C-alpha positions as CSV (number, residue, x, y, z in Angstrom):
1,M,104.8,50.5,130.4
2,L,103.4,52.7,133.2
3,K,100.7,54.2,131.0
4,N,99.6,50.7,129.9
5,N,99.4,49.5,133.5
6,L,97.5,52.5,134.7
7,N,94.9,52.5,131.9
8,D,94.2,48.8,131.5
9,G,90.8,47.4,131.0
10,L,87.8,49.0,129.3
11,Q,88.5,52.5,127.9
12,L,85.6,54.9,128.5
13,D,84.9,58.2,126.9
14,R,85.4,60.6,129.8
15,T,85.1,63.8,127.9
16,F,81.9,64.7,129.7
17,S,80.4,63.2,132.8
18,I,77.6,64.0,135.2
19,A,78.6,64.1,138.8
20,P,77.3,61.7,141.5
21,M,74.8,63.7,143.5
22,L,73.0,62.3,146.5
23,D,69.2,62.2,146.1
24,W,69.5,63.5,142.5
25,T,71.3,61.2,140.2
26,D,69.1,58.2,140.8
27,R,68.2,55.7,138.0
28,H,65.2,57.8,136.9
29,Y,67.3,61.0,136.4
30,R,69.9,58.9,134.6
31,Y,67.4,57.5,132.2
32,F,66.1,61.0,131.5
33,A,69.6,62.3,131.0
34,R,70.5,59.5,128.6
35,L,67.8,60.6,126.2
36,M,69.6,63.8,125.6
37,S,73.2,62.5,125.4
38,A,74.4,59.2,124.2
39,N,78.0,59.9,125.2
40,A,77.9,61.4,128.7
41,L,79.3,59.1,131.3
42,L,76.7,58.8,134.1
43,Y,77.4,58.3,137.8
44,T,75.2,56.9,140.4
45,E,74.6,58.6,143.7
46,M,77.2,57.6,146.2
47,V,76.3,54.2,147.6
48,T,78.1,53.0,150.8
49,S,79.7,49.5,150.8
50,G,77.6,48.8,153.9
51,A,74.3,49.5,152.1
52,I,75.2,47.2,149.3
53,L,76.4,44.3,151.5
54,H,74.0,44.6,154.4
55,G,71.1,46.7,153.2
56,R,67.7,45.3,152.4
57,G,67.2,47.1,149.0
58,D,68.9,46.5,145.7
59,Y,71.3,49.4,145.6
60,L,72.8,48.3,142.3
61,A,69.6,48.4,140.2
62,Y,69.7,50.5,137.0
63,N,68.2,50.6,133.6
64,Q,70.2,49.0,130.8
65,E,69.7,52.2,128.7
66,E,71.9,54.1,131.2
67,H,75.2,52.8,129.8
68,P,78.0,54.0,130.0
69,L,77.4,54.0,133.8
70,A,79.7,54.2,136.8
71,L,79.0,53.2,140.3
72,Q,80.3,55.5,143.0
73,L,81.2,53.8,146.2
74,G,81.7,55.2,149.7
75,G,83.8,53.2,152.1
76,S,87.3,52.6,153.4
77,N,87.4,48.8,154.1
78,P,89.4,47.3,151.2
79,A,87.8,43.9,151.5
80,E,84.3,45.2,151.6
81,L,84.9,47.6,148.7
82,A,86.4,44.7,146.7
83,R,83.2,42.7,147.2
84,C,81.1,45.6,146.1
85,A,83.2,46.2,143.0
86,K,83.0,42.6,142.1
87,L,79.2,42.7,142.4
88,A,79.1,45.9,140.3
89,A,81.1,44.3,137.6
90,E,78.9,41.2,137.6
91,R,75.9,43.5,137.2
92,G,77.4,45.2,134.2
93,Y,78.6,48.5,135.5
94,D,81.3,50.2,133.3
95,E,83.3,51.7,136.1
96,V,83.7,51.8,139.9
97,N,84.6,55.1,141.4
98,L,85.7,55.7,145.0
99,N,84.5,58.8,146.8
100,V,87.3,60.7,148.4
101,G,85.6,64.1,148.1
102,C,82.4,64.3,150.2
103,P,83.0,66.4,153.3
104,S,79.8,65.7,155.3
105,D,80.0,64.8,159.0
106,R,78.0,61.6,158.4
107,V,80.5,60.5,155.8
108,Q,83.5,61.4,157.9
109,N,82.0,59.4,160.8
110,G,82.0,56.4,158.5
111,R,85.7,57.1,157.7
112,F,85.2,57.7,154.0
113,G,84.8,60.7,151.7
114,A,87.2,63.7,151.7
115,C,88.8,62.8,155.1
116,L,90.5,59.9,153.3
117,M,92.8,62.4,151.5
118,A,94.7,62.3,154.8
119,E,95.2,58.6,154.4
120,P,96.5,58.1,150.9
121,E,98.0,54.7,151.7
122,L,94.5,53.4,152.8
123,V,93.0,54.8,149.6
124,A,95.7,53.0,147.6
125,E,95.0,49.8,149.4
126,C,91.3,50.2,148.6
127,V,92.0,50.8,144.9
128,D,94.3,47.8,144.8
129,A,91.8,45.5,146.4
130,M,89.1,46.5,143.9
131,K,91.4,46.3,140.9
132,Q,92.4,42.7,141.9
133,V,88.8,41.5,141.4
134,V,87.5,43.5,138.4
135,D,88.5,44.2,134.9
136,I,86.5,47.5,134.6
137,P,88.2,50.8,135.5
138,V,88.6,51.7,139.2
139,T,88.8,55.5,139.5
140,V,89.0,58.1,142.3
141,K,87.1,61.3,142.8
142,T,88.8,63.7,145.2
143,R,89.4,67.3,146.2
144,I,92.6,69.4,145.8
145,G,93.1,69.3,149.6
146,I,91.5,69.3,153.0
147,D,91.6,71.9,155.8
148,E,95.1,73.3,156.2
149,Q,96.5,70.4,154.1
150,D,96.1,72.2,150.8
151,S,99.5,72.5,149.3
152,Y,100.3,71.2,145.8
153,E,102.8,68.8,147.5
154,F,100.0,67.4,149.6
155,L,97.9,66.7,146.5
156,T,100.8,65.2,144.5
157,H,101.7,62.9,147.4
158,F,98.1,61.7,147.4
159,I,98.2,61.1,143.6
160,D,101.6,59.4,143.7
161,T,100.5,57.0,146.4
162,V,97.2,56.0,144.8
163,M,98.7,55.9,141.3
164,A,101.3,53.5,142.5
165,K,98.6,50.9,143.1
166,G,97.3,51.2,139.5
167,C,94.8,54.0,139.5
168,G,95.0,55.8,136.2
169,E,91.9,58.0,136.3
170,F,91.2,60.8,138.7
171,I,88.3,63.3,138.9
172,I,89.4,66.4,140.7
173,H,87.0,68.7,142.4
174,A,89.0,71.9,142.1
175,R,88.3,73.1,145.6
176,K,89.6,72.0,148.9
177,A,87.2,70.7,151.6
178,W,86.9,72.0,155.1
179,L,86.1,69.0,157.2
180,Q,84.8,71.1,160.1
181,G,82.8,74.3,160.1
182,L,81.2,74.2,156.7
183,S,78.1,72.2,155.5
184,P,78.4,70.1,152.3
185,K,76.5,72.9,150.5
186,E,79.0,75.5,151.8
187,N,81.9,73.2,150.8
188,R,80.6,73.4,147.2
189,E,80.6,77.2,147.2
190,I,82.9,78.8,149.8
191,P,86.4,77.3,149.2
192,P,87.8,79.1,146.2
193,L,88.1,77.2,142.9
194,D,91.7,76.6,141.7
195,Y,91.4,75.3,138.1
196,E,95.1,76.1,137.5
197,R,96.2,73.6,140.1
198,V,94.3,70.8,138.2
199,Y,95.8,71.9,134.9
200,Q,99.3,71.7,136.6
201,L,98.5,68.2,137.8
202,K,97.8,67.1,134.2
203,R,101.0,68.7,133.0
204,D,103.0,66.9,135.7
205,Y,101.2,63.6,135.2
206,P,100.5,63.3,131.4
207,M,100.1,59.5,131.8
208,L,96.9,60.0,133.9
209,N,93.4,60.6,132.7
210,I,92.3,63.7,134.7
211,S,88.8,65.2,134.7
212,I,87.9,68.4,136.4
213,N,84.8,69.2,138.5
214,G,83.5,72.2,140.3
215,G,81.7,75.4,139.3
216,I,81.2,74.5,135.7
217,T,77.9,75.9,134.4
218,S,78.1,75.9,130.6
219,L,79.4,73.8,127.7
220,E,81.6,76.7,126.7
221,Q,83.4,76.5,130.0
222,A,83.7,72.8,129.5
223,Q,85.4,73.4,126.1
224,T,87.9,75.7,127.8
225,H,88.8,73.0,130.4
226,L,89.1,70.4,127.7
227,Q,92.0,72.3,126.2
228,H,94.0,71.4,129.3
229,L,92.4,68.2,130.6
230,D,90.9,64.9,129.5
231,G,87.4,65.3,130.8
232,V,84.9,67.6,132.5
233,M,82.4,66.6,135.1
234,V,79.3,68.8,135.6
235,G,77.1,68.5,138.6
236,R,74.3,70.8,139.7
237,E,74.0,72.6,136.3
238,A,73.4,69.3,134.5
239,Y,70.5,68.6,137.0
240,Q,68.9,72.0,137.2
241,N,69.3,72.8,133.5
242,P,69.2,69.3,132.0
243,Y,68.6,70.3,128.4
244,M,72.2,71.4,128.2
245,L,73.0,67.7,127.8
246,S,71.3,67.8,124.3
247,Q,74.4,69.6,123.0
248,V,77.1,67.5,124.7
249,D,77.5,64.9,121.9
250,Q,78.0,67.4,119.2
251,L,79.9,70.2,120.9
252,L,82.2,68.1,123.1
253,C,82.3,64.6,121.8
254,G,82.4,65.2,118.1
255,R,79.3,63.2,117.3
256,Q,77.1,64.3,114.4
257,K,73.6,63.7,115.6
258,T,70.3,65.4,115.5
259,V,69.7,67.3,118.7
260,I,66.5,66.0,120.4
261,S,63.8,68.5,121.1
262,R,62.3,69.1,124.5
263,E,59.0,67.8,123.3
264,A,60.6,64.6,122.0
265,V,62.3,64.1,125.4
266,I,58.8,64.3,127.1
267,E,57.4,61.9,124.5
268,A,60.3,59.5,125.1
269,M,59.7,59.6,128.8
270,V,56.0,58.7,128.6
271,P,56.4,54.9,128.2
272,Y,59.1,54.9,130.9
273,I,56.8,56.8,133.3
274,E,53.8,54.5,132.5
275,A,55.9,51.4,133.2
276,H,57.0,52.9,136.6
277,L,53.4,53.7,137.5
278,Q,52.2,50.2,136.5
279,A,54.9,48.8,138.8
280,G,53.4,50.8,141.7
281,G,55.7,53.8,141.6
282,R,54.7,57.4,142.1
283,L,54.7,60.0,139.4
284,N,56.8,62.5,141.3
285,H,59.6,60.0,141.7
286,I,60.4,60.8,138.0
287,T,59.0,64.2,137.3
288,R,61.0,65.8,140.1
289,H,64.0,65.3,137.8
290,M,62.2,66.9,134.8
291,I,61.3,70.2,136.4
292,G,64.2,72.1,134.9
293,L,63.7,70.9,131.3
294,F,62.5,74.3,130.1
295,Q,64.8,76.5,132.2
296,G,65.3,79.9,130.7
297,L,62.4,79.6,128.3
298,P,59.0,81.3,128.3
299,G,56.6,79.0,130.0
300,A,59.2,77.4,132.2
301,R,57.5,78.6,135.4
302,A,54.2,77.1,134.4
303,W,55.8,73.8,133.7
304,R,57.6,73.8,137.1
305,R,54.5,75.0,139.0
306,Y,52.1,72.4,137.5
307,L,54.4,69.5,138.1
308,S,55.3,70.6,141.6
309,E,51.7,71.1,142.6
310,N,50.2,68.0,141.0
311,A,52.7,65.2,140.5
312,H,52.9,64.2,144.2
313,K,49.2,63.6,144.5
314,N,47.8,60.1,145.0
315,G,46.8,58.6,141.7
316,A,48.7,61.2,139.7
317,G,49.3,59.8,136.2
318,I,50.8,60.6,132.8
319,E,48.0,63.2,132.2
320,V,49.8,65.5,134.7
321,V,52.9,65.6,132.5
322,K,50.8,66.2,129.4
323,Q,48.8,69.0,131.1
324,A,52.1,70.5,132.4
325,Y,53.3,70.8,128.8
326,L,50.0,72.4,127.7
327,S,50.4,74.9,130.5
328,I,53.5,76.2,128.9
329,Q,51.6,77.1,125.8
330,T,48.9,78.8,127.9
331,E,51.5,80.9,129.7
332,I,53.2,82.0,126.5
333,I,49.9,83.1,125.0
334,A,49.0,85.0,128.1
335,Q,52.3,87.0,128.0
């Protein structure tokens, strides 16, 4: 009965997901990523409840091709989060995720992110409020601890409290967060990784769907984690080396499909880029996400350099992308 209650609603394939990353996982990157993997669960950048409810822009806009797609919310007001979750469900999002992992000062000042680990009852109330108004999954992304509160007992108390309000899916960044003294970048690198603690959590809570995040840089590492857990979330590597996504469906999700070539990815992006330009957008809004497409290959430097030097210019069009691709061949010949 507990398992059914915790995992009601739409069941998503959480085997592999791409982490929410501020300024990086916008709708252009997500469209680009989806060309390489049909199965990866994509997450938006964190969007605050205040931005959605009071901001002037449309913070819920996305491309239909991005599904399956989760909205990550930042906030701590249950009523406001419930309103945002309802709006997200109405717009067709497949999941709503609550950020309980970001350690930045700005986020703490708004009373959300990693500091909420110290208030598990409030997190549980937020989850409950959202689950009352939507049928899609409501999930939580969190750390293994904060500051000196980093015992396994602290983590399990948090999980127990939030689970009691019906949360059946947790994404665990396998580092604790220091709320003072470290920058967000340092908080992604300095606190040591503790994968075994996340494995133990799954052993102790087999009814939960638990994904792991933090320090994962290859699909081989992901395969190792999947021997212990339900899912793997990859962040910076999936952005800086995006072509790794082309192998996800086959290696991790058991899907037999032809792996798309890098050239085919570029060709598939052309009509999307042209539509963006015709709507008044700038080329570098999209190409900044494509810079790592050839990482590790001969000619990668020429591709990066040409896009970086030319895509931001006024009037830059699709010919810049085509010329960047030609520059790869030129560099290879010159070597």
